[in-house]
C-alpha positions as CSV (number, residue, x, y, z in Angstrom):
1,M,85.7,-80.4,-87.6
2,I,89.5,-80.7,-87.4
3,N,89.1,-83.8,-85.2
4,F,86.8,-85.3,-87.8
5,F,89.6,-85.3,-90.4
6,S,92.2,-86.6,-88.0
7,K,90.0,-89.4,-87.0
8,N,89.0,-90.2,-90.5
9,K,92.3,-90.2,-92.5
10,F,90.6,-92.2,-95.2
11,I,89.1,-88.9,-96.5
12,F,92.5,-87.5,-97.2
13,Y,93.6,-90.8,-98.8
14,L,90.4,-90.9,-100.9
15,F,91.0,-87.3,-102.1
16,N,94.5,-88.4,-103.1
17,I,93.3,-91.4,-105.1
18,V,90.6,-89.4,-106.9
19,L,93.1,-86.6,-107.8
20,I,95.6,-89.1,-109.1
21,I,93.0,-90.8,-111.2
22,L,91.8,-87.5,-112.6
23,Y,95.4,-86.5,-113.4
24,L,96.5,-89.7,-115.0
25,F,93.4,-90.3,-117.2
26,P,94.2,-89.7,-120.8
27,G,91.9,-86.8,-121.7
28,S,89.4,-85.4,-119.3
29,L,87.4,-87.8,-117.2
30,L,85.2,-85.0,-115.9
31,G,84.6,-83.8,-119.5
32,C,83.6,-87.4,-120.5
33,Y,81.0,-87.4,-117.7
34,L,79.7,-83.8,-117.9
35,Y,79.9,-83.1,-121.7
36,D,80.2,-86.6,-123.3
37,N,83.4,-85.2,-124.7
38,C,86.7,-86.5,-123.3
39,Q,88.6,-83.7,-125.0
40,S,86.8,-80.9,-123.2
41,Q,88.0,-79.9,-119.8
42,P,85.4,-78.3,-117.5
43,Q,86.5,-74.9,-116.2
44,I,85.4,-73.7,-112.8
45,T,86.6,-70.1,-113.2
46,Q,88.8,-68.4,-115.8
47,D,92.5,-68.8,-115.7
48,F,94.5,-65.7,-115.0
49,L,98.3,-66.4,-114.7
50,I,97.8,-69.9,-113.3
51,S,95.3,-72.7,-113.8
52,S,92.4,-72.1,-111.5
53,N,91.2,-75.8,-111.6
54,H,94.6,-77.0,-110.5
55,L,94.8,-74.3,-107.8
56,Y,91.4,-75.4,-106.4
57,A,92.2,-79.1,-106.5
58,F,95.5,-78.8,-104.7
59,F,94.1,-76.2,-102.2
60,L,91.4,-78.6,-101.2
61,L,93.8,-81.5,-101.0
62,S,96.2,-79.5,-98.9
63,I,93.5,-78.2,-96.5
64,T,92.3,-81.7,-96.0
65,G,95.9,-82.9,-95.4
66,F,96.5,-80.1,-92.9
67,F,93.3,-80.9,-91.0
68,T,94.2,-84.6,-91.0
69,Y,97.8,-84.2,-89.8
70,K,97.5,-80.9,-87.8
71,N,98.4,-82.5,-84.4
72,S,100.8,-85.1,-85.8
73,N,104.5,-85.2,-86.2
74,R,104.0,-86.2,-89.8
75,L,102.9,-82.7,-90.9
76,H,106.3,-81.8,-92.5
77,L,106.3,-85.1,-94.3
78,M,102.8,-84.4,-95.6
79,I,104.0,-81.0,-96.9
80,I,106.9,-82.5,-98.8
81,Y,104.5,-85.2,-100.2
82,L,102.1,-82.6,-101.5
83,V,104.8,-80.5,-103.2
84,F,106.3,-83.6,-104.8
85,L,102.9,-84.9,-105.8
86,S,102.0,-81.6,-107.5
87,V,105.3,-81.6,-109.5
88,I,105.2,-85.3,-110.4
89,L,101.6,-85.4,-111.5
90,E,102.0,-82.4,-113.8
91,S,105.3,-83.8,-115.1
92,L,103.6,-87.1,-116.0
93,H,101.4,-85.1,-118.5
94,I,104.5,-85.1,-120.8
95,I,104.0,-88.9,-121.5
96,I,100.3,-89.3,-121.0
97,P,98.3,-89.3,-124.3
98,E,95.8,-86.4,-124.8
99,R,97.4,-84.5,-121.9
100,G,100.1,-81.8,-122.1
101,F,102.5,-80.3,-119.6
102,E,101.8,-76.7,-118.9
103,L,103.7,-74.4,-116.6
104,S,100.5,-72.6,-115.6
105,D,99.1,-75.9,-114.4
106,L,102.3,-76.6,-112.4
107,F,102.2,-73.2,-110.8
108,G,98.5,-73.6,-110.0
109,N,99.4,-76.9,-108.2
110,L,102.2,-75.3,-106.3
111,V,100.3,-72.1,-105.4
112,G,97.4,-74.3,-104.0
113,V,99.8,-76.1,-101.7
114,L,101.9,-73.1,-100.8
115,G,98.8,-71.0,-100.1
116,V,97.7,-73.5,-97.4
117,I,101.2,-73.6,-96.0
118,I,101.3,-69.8,-95.7
119,I,97.8,-69.7,-94.1
120,N,98.9,-72.4,-91.6
121,F,102.1,-70.4,-90.8
122,I,100.2,-67.2,-90.2
123,Y,97.6,-69.0,-88.1
124,K,100.2,-70.6,-85.9
125,K,102.1,-67.3,-85.6
126,Y,99.1,-65.3,-84.4
127,E,97.3,-68.1,-82.5
128,S,98.8,-67.0,-79.2
129,F,97.4,-63.5,-79.6
130,K,93.8,-64.6,-79.0
131,I,91.6,-62.1,-77.2
């Protein structure tokens, strides 16, 4: 499966484009499609301290990115890209109509990216202890 992503980098790029479109659309593109109401945002699970939708979106994007660049020397660049992307996209909500900047959304983005980084670090650390 990991080779699938590294051979098909367009999947990671496609996820990036879709995420950027969803973030930069004034209102909720998914709400327009699902509820016929561009003001209503679909909620996958309840938010606790951070936005769960943002956590899931950036977790999936980060997992796809790590599988895509796992055996590449560009992995560190991809990590920096994902962190900056999460901050920049949420910061752009300040100027986009019908959208609002929220710290819980920003932290959801960052936790999604950092969670995958931590999982990757633990995996690499204990990879040599295979039975």
